[in-house]
N, CA, C and O atoms as a Maestro MAE file, in Angstrom:
{
 s_m_m2io_version
 :::
 2.0.0
}

f_m_ct {
 s_m_title
 :::
 protein
 m_atom[256] {
  # First column is atom index #
  i_m_mmod_type
  r_m_x_coord
  r_m_y_coord
  r_m_z_coord
  i_m_residue_number
  s_m_chain_name
  s_m_pdb_residue_name
  s_m_pdb_atom_name
  i_m_atomic_number
  :::
  1 25 -4.639 16.121 -14.185 1 A "MET " " N  " 7
  2 3 -5.672 15.512 -13.469 1 A "MET " " CA " 6
  3 2 -4.848 14.538 -11.782 1 A "MET " " C  " 6
  4 15 -3.842 13.834 -11.706 1 A "MET " " O  " 8
  5 25 -5.808 14.944 -10.763 2 A "LYS " " N  " 7
  6 3 -5.915 14.507 -9.674 2 A "LYS " " CA " 6
  7 2 -6.498 13.057 -9.430 2 A "LYS " " C  " 6
  8 15 -7.671 12.897 -9.770 2 A "LYS " " O  " 8
  9 25 -5.650 11.703 -8.740 3 A "ILE " " N  " 7
  10 3 -6.547 10.872 -8.384 3 A "ILE " " CA " 6
  11 2 -6.499 10.324 -7.136 3 A "ILE " " C  " 6
  12 15 -5.499 10.586 -6.467 3 A "ILE " " O  " 8
  13 25 -7.099 9.827 -6.800 4 A "SER " " N  " 7
  14 3 -6.663 8.653 -5.416 4 A "SER " " CA " 6
  15 2 -6.892 6.988 -5.740 4 A "SER " " C  " 6
  16 15 -7.679 6.320 -6.410 4 A "SER " " O  " 8
  17 25 -5.865 6.764 -4.960 5 A "VAL " " N  " 7
  18 3 -5.787 5.227 -5.512 5 A "VAL " " CA " 6
  19 2 -6.828 4.174 -3.726 5 A "VAL " " C  " 6
  20 15 -6.618 4.167 -2.514 5 A "VAL " " O  " 8
  21 25 -7.335 3.845 -4.179 6 A "ALA " " N  " 7
  22 3 -7.522 2.920 -2.991 6 A "ALA " " CA " 6
  23 2 -7.184 1.006 -3.359 6 A "ALA " " C  " 6
  24 15 -7.223 0.285 -4.356 6 A "ALA " " O  " 8
  25 25 -6.891 0.854 -2.022 7 A "ILE " " N  " 7
  26 3 -6.071 -0.748 -2.292 7 A "ILE " " CA " 6
  27 2 -7.053 -1.367 -0.530 7 A "ILE " " C  " 6
  28 15 -6.828 -0.928 0.598 7 A "ILE " " O  " 8
  29 25 -7.862 -2.217 -0.838 8 A "PRO " " N  " 7
  30 3 -8.190 -3.054 0.050 8 A "PRO " " CA " 6
  31 2 -7.500 -4.477 -0.192 8 A "PRO " " C  " 6
  32 15 -7.159 -5.166 -1.154 8 A "PRO " " O  " 8
  33 25 -7.481 -4.539 1.209 9 A "SER " " N  " 7
  34 3 -5.943 -6.165 1.365 9 A "SER " " CA " 6
  35 2 -6.866 -7.340 2.430 9 A "SER " " C  " 6
  36 15 -7.768 -7.003 3.197 9 A "SER " " O  " 8
  37 25 -6.538 -8.251 2.298 10 A "TYR " " N  " 7
  38 3 -7.110 -9.268 3.253 10 A "TYR " " CA " 6
  39 2 -6.075 -10.239 2.673 10 A "TYR " " C  " 6
  40 15 -5.834 -10.458 1.486 10 A "TYR " " O  " 8
  41 25 -5.429 -10.854 3.930 11 A "GLN " " N  " 7
  42 3 -4.650 -11.892 3.729 11 A "GLN " " CA " 6
  43 2 -4.391 -12.157 2.268 11 A "GLN " " C  " 6
  44 15 -4.755 -13.021 1.471 11 A "GLN " " O  " 8
  45 25 -3.363 -10.725 2.201 12 A "ARG " " N  " 7
  46 3 -2.535 -10.929 0.333 12 A "ARG " " CA " 6
  47 2 -1.788 -10.311 0.451 12 A "ARG " " C  " 6
  48 15 -1.916 -9.254 -0.167 12 A "ARG " " O  " 8
  49 25 -0.561 -10.468 1.247 13 A "GLU " " N  " 7
  50 3 0.372 -9.827 1.455 13 A "GLU " " CA " 6
  51 2 1.381 -9.465 0.632 13 A "GLU " " C  " 6
  52 15 1.694 -8.292 0.839 13 A "GLU " " O  " 8
  53 25 1.956 -9.932 -0.131 14 A "GLN " " N  " 7
  54 3 2.646 -9.975 -1.517 14 A "GLN " " CA " 6
  55 2 1.550 -9.220 -2.588 14 A "GLN " " C  " 6
  56 15 1.963 -8.131 -2.988 14 A "GLN " " O  " 8
  57 25 0.379 -9.585 -3.048 15 A "VAL " " N  " 7
  58 3 -0.041 -8.902 -3.991 15 A "VAL " " CA " 6
  59 2 -0.405 -7.334 -3.648 15 A "VAL " " C  " 6
  60 15 -0.725 -6.398 -4.382 15 A "VAL " " O  " 8
  61 25 -0.187 -7.461 -1.943 16 A "LEU " " N  " 7
  62 3 -0.479 -5.593 -1.752 16 A "LEU " " CA " 6
  63 2 0.789 -5.273 -1.482 16 A "LEU " " C  " 6
  64 15 0.760 -4.165 -0.947 16 A "LEU " " O  " 8
  65 25 2.072 -5.725 -1.584 17 A "LEU " " N  " 7
  66 3 3.246 -4.901 -2.096 17 A "LEU " " CA " 6
  67 2 3.296 -4.747 -3.235 17 A "LEU " " C  " 6
  68 15 3.108 -3.612 -3.671 17 A "LEU " " O  " 8
  69 25 3.690 -6.317 -4.527 18 A "ASP " " N  " 7
  70 3 3.422 -5.883 -5.295 18 A "ASP " " CA " 6
  71 2 2.143 -4.646 -6.225 18 A "ASP " " C  " 6
  72 15 2.393 -4.094 -7.297 18 A "ASP " " O  " 8
  73 25 0.869 -4.496 -5.442 19 A "THR " " N  " 7
  74 3 0.380 -3.771 -5.830 19 A "THR " " CA " 6
  75 2 0.504 -2.258 -5.804 19 A "THR " " C  " 6
  76 15 0.109 -1.533 -6.716 19 A "THR " " O  " 8
  77 25 1.230 -1.735 -4.410 20 A "ILE " " N  " 7
  78 3 1.361 -0.476 -4.369 20 A "ILE " " CA " 6
  79 2 2.858 0.057 -4.869 20 A "ILE " " C  " 6
  80 15 3.017 1.278 -4.866 20 A "ILE " " O  " 8
  81 25 4.063 -0.861 -5.336 21 A "GLU " " N  " 7
  82 3 4.984 -0.758 -6.226 21 A "GLU " " CA " 6
  83 2 4.677 -0.141 -7.422 21 A "GLU " " C  " 6
  84 15 5.082 0.861 -8.011 21 A "GLU " " O  " 8
  85 25 3.785 -1.070 -7.644 22 A "GLN " " N  " 7
  86 3 2.928 -1.295 -9.050 22 A "GLN " " CA " 6
  87 2 2.070 0.297 -9.209 22 A "GLN " " C  " 6
  88 15 2.053 0.676 -10.380 22 A "GLN " " O  " 8
  89 25 1.401 1.217 -8.253 23 A "VAL " " N  " 7
  90 3 1.005 2.393 -8.571 23 A "VAL " " CA " 6
  91 2 2.193 3.425 -8.493 23 A "VAL " " C  " 6
  92 15 2.113 4.596 -8.864 23 A "VAL " " O  " 8
  93 25 3.092 2.935 -8.060 24 A "LEU " " N  " 7
  94 3 3.981 4.445 -7.364 24 A "LEU " " CA " 6
  95 2 5.265 4.371 -8.688 24 A "LEU " " C  " 6
  96 15 6.109 5.234 -8.928 24 A "LEU " " O  " 8
  97 25 5.054 3.027 -9.406 25 A "ALA " " N  " 7
  98 3 5.870 3.128 -11.032 25 A "ALA " " CA " 6
  99 2 4.514 3.714 -11.657 25 A "ALA " " C  " 6
  100 15 4.681 3.010 -12.653 25 A "ALA " " O  " 8
  101 25 3.676 4.184 -11.860 26 A "LEU " " N  " 7
  102 3 2.813 4.852 -13.313 26 A "LEU " " CA " 6
  103 2 3.704 5.828 -13.444 26 A "LEU " " C  " 6
  104 15 4.771 6.062 -12.876 26 A "LEU " " O  " 8
  105 25 2.973 6.472 -14.459 27 A "ASP " " N  " 7
  106 3 3.972 7.775 -15.039 27 A "ASP " " CA " 6
  107 2 3.432 9.017 -14.162 27 A "ASP " " C  " 6
  108 15 4.148 9.835 -13.585 27 A "ASP " " O  " 8
  109 25 2.246 8.997 -14.177 28 A "THR " " N  " 7
  110 3 1.795 9.729 -13.026 28 A "THR " " CA " 6
  111 2 0.727 9.070 -11.756 28 A "THR " " C  " 6
  112 15 -0.266 8.343 -11.791 28 A "THR " " O  " 8
  113 25 1.450 9.696 -10.726 29 A "LEU " " N  " 7
  114 3 0.967 9.362 -9.789 29 A "LEU " " CA " 6
  115 2 0.002 10.213 -8.900 29 A "LEU " " C  " 6
  116 15 -0.154 11.432 -8.821 29 A "LEU " " O  " 8
  117 25 -0.563 9.218 -8.293 30 A "PRO " " N  " 7
  118 3 -1.413 9.352 -7.821 30 A "PRO " " CA " 6
  119 2 -1.591 10.456 -6.684 30 A "PRO " " C  " 6
  120 15 -0.468 10.920 -6.488 30 A "PRO " " O  " 8
  121 25 -2.301 10.929 -6.050 31 A "LEU " " N  " 7
  122 3 -2.563 12.384 -4.859 31 A "LEU " " CA " 6
  123 2 -2.053 11.273 -3.792 31 A "LEU " " C  " 6
  124 15 -1.324 11.473 -2.820 31 A "LEU " " O  " 8
  125 25 -2.399 10.535 -4.053 32 A "GLU " " N  " 7
  126 3 -2.630 9.637 -2.396 32 A "GLU " " CA " 6
  127 2 -3.169 8.235 -2.788 32 A "GLU " " C  " 6
  128 15 -4.029 8.056 -3.651 32 A "GLU " " O  " 8
  129 25 -2.551 7.233 -2.036 33 A "ILE " " N  " 7
  130 3 -3.060 5.734 -1.999 33 A "ILE " " CA " 6
  131 2 -3.288 5.872 -1.051 33 A "ILE " " C  " 6
  132 15 -2.733 6.591 -0.221 33 A "ILE " " O  " 8
  133 25 -4.454 4.992 -0.923 34 A "LEU " " N  " 7
  134 3 -5.186 4.499 0.293 34 A "LEU " " CA " 6
  135 2 -5.250 3.105 1.123 34 A "LEU " " C  " 6
  136 15 -6.469 2.944 1.171 34 A "LEU " " O  " 8
  137 25 -4.928 2.482 1.508 35 A "VAL " " N  " 7
  138 3 -4.137 1.098 1.922 35 A "VAL " " CA " 6
  139 2 -5.753 0.986 2.960 35 A "VAL " " C  " 6
  140 15 -5.998 1.837 3.815 35 A "VAL " " O  " 8
  141 25 -6.668 -0.157 2.681 36 A "VAL " " N  " 7
  142 3 -7.441 -0.479 4.390 36 A "VAL " " CA " 6
  143 2 -6.597 -2.057 4.214 36 A "VAL " " C  " 6
  144 15 -6.617 -2.628 3.124 36 A "VAL " " O  " 8
  145 25 -6.141 -2.436 4.973 37 A "ASP " " N  " 7
  146 3 -5.089 -3.955 5.671 37 A "ASP " " CA " 6
  147 2 -6.065 -3.963 6.187 37 A "ASP " " C  " 6
  148 15 -6.770 -3.020 6.546 37 A "ASP " " O  " 8
  149 25 -6.279 -5.608 6.327 38 A "GLN " " N  " 7
  150 3 -7.320 -6.171 7.118 38 A "GLN " " CA " 6
  151 2 -6.818 -7.696 7.167 38 A "GLN " " C  " 6
  152 15 -7.502 -8.715 7.257 38 A "GLN " " O  " 8
  153 25 -5.257 -7.540 7.072 39 A "THR " " N  " 7
  154 3 -4.545 -8.267 7.879 39 A "THR " " CA " 6
  155 2 -3.994 -8.543 9.418 39 A "THR " " C  " 6
  156 15 -3.070 -7.831 9.811 39 A "THR " " O  " 8
  157 25 -4.395 -9.293 10.070 40 A "PRO " " N  " 7
  158 3 -4.345 -9.229 11.301 40 A "PRO " " CA " 6
  159 2 -2.953 -9.087 11.774 40 A "PRO " " C  " 6
  160 15 -2.546 -8.213 12.539 40 A "PRO " " O  " 8
  161 25 -2.331 -9.949 11.291 41 A "ILE " " N  " 7
  162 3 -0.782 -10.108 11.201 41 A "ILE " " CA " 6
  163 2 0.343 -10.646 10.174 41 A "ILE " " C  " 6
  164 15 0.336 -11.790 9.720 41 A "ILE " " O  " 8
  165 25 1.368 -9.607 9.852 42 A "HIS " " N  " 7
  166 3 2.227 -9.916 8.218 42 A "HIS " " CA " 6
  167 2 3.433 -10.061 9.395 42 A "HIS " " C  " 6
  168 15 3.763 -9.504 10.442 42 A "HIS " " O  " 8
  169 25 3.971 -11.430 8.335 43 A "GLY " " N  " 7
  170 3 5.069 -11.907 8.310 43 A "GLY " " CA " 6
  171 2 6.276 -10.888 8.443 43 A "GLY " " C  " 6
  172 15 5.910 -9.766 8.094 43 A "GLY " " O  " 8
  173 25 7.475 -10.929 8.801 44 A "GLN " " N  " 7
  174 3 8.146 -9.912 9.582 44 A "GLN " " CA " 6
  175 2 9.080 -9.690 8.020 44 A "GLN " " C  " 6
  176 15 10.131 -9.057 8.116 44 A "GLN " " O  " 8
  177 25 8.760 -10.099 6.946 45 A "ASN " " N  " 7
  178 3 9.102 -9.447 5.563 45 A "ASN " " CA " 6
  179 2 8.578 -9.100 4.811 45 A "ASN " " C  " 6
  180 15 8.952 -8.558 3.771 45 A "ASN " " O  " 8
  181 25 7.342 -9.401 5.274 46 A "VAL " " N  " 7
  182 3 6.269 -8.845 4.343 46 A "VAL " " CA " 6
  183 2 5.882 -6.780 5.417 46 A "VAL " " C  " 6
  184 15 5.552 -5.722 4.881 46 A "VAL " " O  " 8
  185 25 6.102 -7.026 6.713 47 A "GLU " " N  " 7
  186 3 5.888 -6.234 7.489 47 A "GLU " " CA " 6
  187 2 7.518 -5.119 6.961 47 A "GLU " " C  " 6
  188 15 7.236 -3.937 6.766 47 A "GLU " " O  " 8
  189 25 8.475 -5.361 6.838 48 A "GLU " " N  " 7
  190 3 9.888 -4.352 6.976 48 A "GLU " " CA " 6
  191 2 8.893 -3.595 5.785 48 A "GLU " " C  " 6
  192 15 8.361 -2.487 5.849 48 A "GLU " " O  " 8
  193 25 8.831 -4.923 4.335 49 A "GLY " " N  " 7
  194 3 8.405 -3.707 3.266 49 A "GLY " " CA " 6
  195 2 7.543 -2.924 3.168 49 A "GLY " " C  " 6
  196 15 7.526 -1.906 2.476 49 A "GLY " " O  " 8
  197 25 6.532 -3.450 4.047 50 A "LEU " " N  " 7
  198 3 5.325 -2.534 4.553 50 A "LEU " " CA " 6
  199 2 5.417 -1.296 4.688 50 A "LEU " " C  " 6
  200 15 4.920 -0.406 3.998 50 A "LEU " " O  " 8
  201 25 6.423 -1.200 6.095 51 A "GLN " " N  " 7
  202 3 7.506 0.031 6.612 51 A "GLN " " CA " 6
  203 2 7.424 0.857 6.183 51 A "GLN " " C  " 6
  204 15 6.745 1.874 6.322 51 A "GLN " " O  " 8
  205 25 8.679 0.266 5.111 52 A "ALA " " N  " 7
  206 3 9.458 1.219 4.440 52 A "ALA " " CA " 6
  207 2 8.650 1.721 3.066 52 A "ALA " " C  " 6
  208 15 9.347 2.409 2.321 52 A "ALA " " O  " 8
  209 25 7.176 1.456 2.592 53 A "LEU " " N  " 7
  210 3 6.216 2.043 1.881 53 A "LEU " " CA " 6
  211 2 6.063 3.049 2.867 53 A "LEU " " C  " 6
  212 15 6.485 4.202 2.949 53 A "LEU " " O  " 8
  213 25 5.408 2.389 3.543 54 A "ALA " " N  " 7
  214 3 4.887 3.794 4.796 54 A "ALA " " CA " 6
  215 2 5.311 5.146 4.915 54 A "ALA " " C  " 6
  216 15 4.741 6.109 5.429 54 A "ALA " " O  " 8
  217 25 6.654 5.026 4.224 55 A "ALA " " N  " 7
  218 3 7.673 6.291 4.142 55 A "ALA " " CA " 6
  219 2 7.167 7.320 3.567 55 A "ALA " " C  " 6
  220 15 7.424 8.492 3.843 55 A "ALA " " O  " 8
  221 25 6.432 6.929 2.749 56 A "GLU " " N  " 7
  222 3 5.872 7.378 1.527 56 A "GLU " " CA " 6
  223 2 4.954 7.967 1.784 56 A "GLU " " C  " 6
  224 15 3.883 7.408 2.018 56 A "GLU " " O  " 8
  225 25 5.198 9.968 1.827 57 A "GLU " " N  " 7
  226 3 3.734 11.063 2.470 57 A "GLU " " CA " 6
  227 2 2.643 10.331 1.488 57 A "GLU " " C  " 6
  228 15 1.646 9.992 2.125 57 A "GLU " " O  " 8
  229 25 2.579 9.965 -0.078 58 A "ARG " " N  " 7
  230 3 1.123 9.676 -0.507 58 A "ARG " " CA " 6
  231 2 0.480 8.720 0.368 58 A "ARG " " C  " 6
  232 15 -0.658 9.025 0.725 58 A "ARG " " O  " 8
  233 25 0.875 7.823 0.716 59 A "ILE " " N  " 7
  234 3 0.655 6.792 1.533 59 A "ILE " " CA " 6
  235 2 -0.511 7.049 2.231 59 A "ILE " " C  " 6
  236 15 -0.552 8.278 2.280 59 A "ILE " " O  " 8
  237 25 -1.563 6.573 2.847 60 A "HIS " " N  " 7
  238 3 -2.263 6.673 3.638 60 A "HIS " " CA " 6
  239 2 -2.765 4.998 4.386 60 A "HIS " " C  " 6
  240 15 -3.629 4.428 3.720 60 A "HIS " " O  " 8
  241 25 -2.366 4.363 5.450 61 A "TRP " " N  " 7
  242 3 -3.172 3.574 5.881 61 A "TRP " " CA " 6
  243 2 -4.030 3.288 6.762 61 A "TRP " " C  " 6
  244 15 -3.817 3.947 7.780 61 A "TRP " " O  " 8
  245 25 -4.964 2.564 6.854 62 A "LEU " " N  " 7
  246 3 -5.848 2.090 7.688 62 A "LEU " " CA " 6
  247 2 -5.887 0.552 8.353 62 A "LEU " " C  " 6
  248 15 -6.390 -0.450 7.845 62 A "LEU " " O  " 8
  249 25 -5.594 0.602 8.907 63 A "ARG " " N  " 7
  250 3 -5.310 -1.187 9.597 63 A "ARG " " CA " 6
  251 2 -6.333 -1.443 10.490 63 A "ARG " " C  " 6
  252 15 -6.228 -1.181 11.689 63 A "ARG " " O  " 8
  253 25 -7.506 -2.031 9.894 64 A "LEU " " N  " 7
  254 3 -8.958 -3.016 11.114 64 A "LEU " " CA " 6
  255 2 -8.310 -4.001 11.379 64 A "LEU " " C  " 6
  256 15 -8.789 -4.881 12.095 64 A "LEU " " O  " 8
  :::
 }
 m_bond[255] {
  # First column is bond index #
  i_m_from
  i_m_to
  i_m_order
  :::
  1 1 2 1
  2 2 3 1
  3 3 4 2
  4 3 5 1
  5 5 6 1
  6 6 7 1
  7 7 8 2
  8 7 9 1
  9 9 10 1
  10 10 11 1
  11 11 12 2
  12 11 13 1
  13 13 14 1
  14 14 15 1
  15 15 16 2
  16 15 17 1
  17 17 18 1
  18 18 19 1
  19 19 20 2
  20 19 21 1
  21 21 22 1
  22 22 23 1
  23 23 24 2
  24 23 25 1
  25 25 26 1
  26 26 27 1
  27 27 28 2
  28 27 29 1
  29 29 30 1
  30 30 31 1
  31 31 32 2
  32 31 33 1
  33 33 34 1
  34 34 35 1
  35 35 36 2
  36 35 37 1
  37 37 38 1
  38 38 39 1
  39 39 40 2
  40 39 41 1
  41 41 42 1
  42 42 43 1
  43 43 44 2
  44 43 45 1
  45 45 46 1
  46 46 47 1
  47 47 48 2
  48 47 49 1
  49 49 50 1
  50 50 51 1
  51 51 52 2
  52 51 53 1
  53 53 54 1
  54 54 55 1
  55 55 56 2
  56 55 57 1
  57 57 58 1
  58 58 59 1
  59 59 60 2
  60 59 61 1
  61 61 62 1
  62 62 63 1
  63 63 64 2
  64 63 65 1
  65 65 66 1
  66 66 67 1
  67 67 68 2
  68 67 69 1
  69 69 70 1
  70 70 71 1
  71 71 72 2
  72 71 73 1
  73 73 74 1
  74 74 75 1
  75 75 76 2
  76 75 77 1
  77 77 78 1
  78 78 79 1
  79 79 80 2
  80 79 81 1
  81 81 82 1
  82 82 83 1
  83 83 84 2
  84 83 85 1
  85 85 86 1
  86 86 87 1
  87 87 88 2
  88 87 89 1
  89 89 90 1
  90 90 91 1
  91 91 92 2
  92 91 93 1
  93 93 94 1
  94 94 95 1
  95 95 96 2
  96 95 97 1
  97 97 98 1
  98 98 99 1
  99 99 100 2
  100 99 101 1
  101 101 102 1
  102 102 103 1
  103 103 104 2
  104 103 105 1
  105 105 106 1
  106 106 107 1
  107 107 108 2
  108 107 109 1
  109 109 110 1
  110 110 111 1
  111 111 112 2
  112 111 113 1
  113 113 114 1
  114 114 115 1
  115 115 116 2
  116 115 117 1
  117 117 118 1
  118 118 119 1
  119 119 120 2
  120 119 121 1
  121 121 122 1
  122 122 123 1
  123 123 124 2
  124 123 125 1
  125 125 126 1
  126 126 127 1
  127 127 128 2
  128 127 129 1
  129 129 130 1
  130 130 131 1
  131 131 132 2
  132 131 133 1
  133 133 134 1
  134 134 135 1
  135 135 136 2
  136 135 137 1
  137 137 138 1
  138 138 139 1
  139 139 140 2
  140 139 141 1
  141 141 142 1
  142 142 143 1
  143 143 144 2
  144 143 145 1
  145 145 146 1
  146 146 147 1
  147 147 148 2
  148 147 149 1
  149 149 150 1
  150 150 151 1
  151 151 152 2
  152 151 153 1
  153 153 154 1
  154 154 155 1
  155 155 156 2
  156 155 157 1
  157 157 158 1
  158 158 159 1
  159 159 160 2
  160 159 161 1
  161 161 162 1
  162 162 163 1
  163 163 164 2
  164 163 165 1
  165 165 166 1
  166 166 167 1
  167 167 168 2
  168 167 169 1
  169 169 170 1
  170 170 171 1
  171 171 172 2
  172 171 173 1
  173 173 174 1
  174 174 175 1
  175 175 176 2
  176 175 177 1
  177 177 178 1
  178 178 179 1
  179 179 180 2
  180 179 181 1
  181 181 182 1
  182 182 183 1
  183 183 184 2
  184 183 185 1
  185 185 186 1
  186 186 187 1
  187 187 188 2
  188 187 189 1
  189 189 190 1
  190 190 191 1
  191 191 192 2
  192 191 193 1
  193 193 194 1
  194 194 195 1
  195 195 196 2
  196 195 197 1
  197 197 198 1
  198 198 199 1
  199 199 200 2
  200 199 201 1
  201 201 202 1
  202 202 203 1
  203 203 204 2
  204 203 205 1
  205 205 206 1
  206 206 207 1
  207 207 208 2
  208 207 209 1
  209 209 210 1
  210 210 211 1
  211 211 212 2
  212 211 213 1
  213 213 214 1
  214 214 215 1
  215 215 216 2
  216 215 217 1
  217 217 218 1
  218 218 219 1
  219 219 220 2
  220 219 221 1
  221 221 222 1
  222 222 223 1
  223 223 224 2
  224 223 225 1
  225 225 226 1
  226 226 227 1
  227 227 228 2
  228 227 229 1
  229 229 230 1
  230 230 231 1
  231 231 232 2
  232 231 233 1
  233 233 234 1
  234 234 235 1
  235 235 236 2
  236 235 237 1
  237 237 238 1
  238 238 239 1
  239 239 240 2
  240 239 241 1
  241 241 242 1
  242 242 243 1
  243 243 244 2
  244 243 245 1
  245 245 246 1
  246 246 247 1
  247 247 248 2
  248 247 249 1
  249 249 250 1
  250 250 251 1
  251 251 252 2
  252 251 253 1
  253 253 254 1
  254 254 255 1
  255 255 256 2
  :::
 }
}
């Protein structure tokens, strides 16, 4: 089965990181993870975590 996961986020930095990590820990990985991030500025630690996760090819970012 092929699935896509869409994760909207606004001002929920740690929740966003946790959610992406939980999706990546699933037994059956989704074909893609679409992240729609509306947070204007992330803290340095969160930004570094998001950049590390962005290396995963199945994650696609849309920053608004």
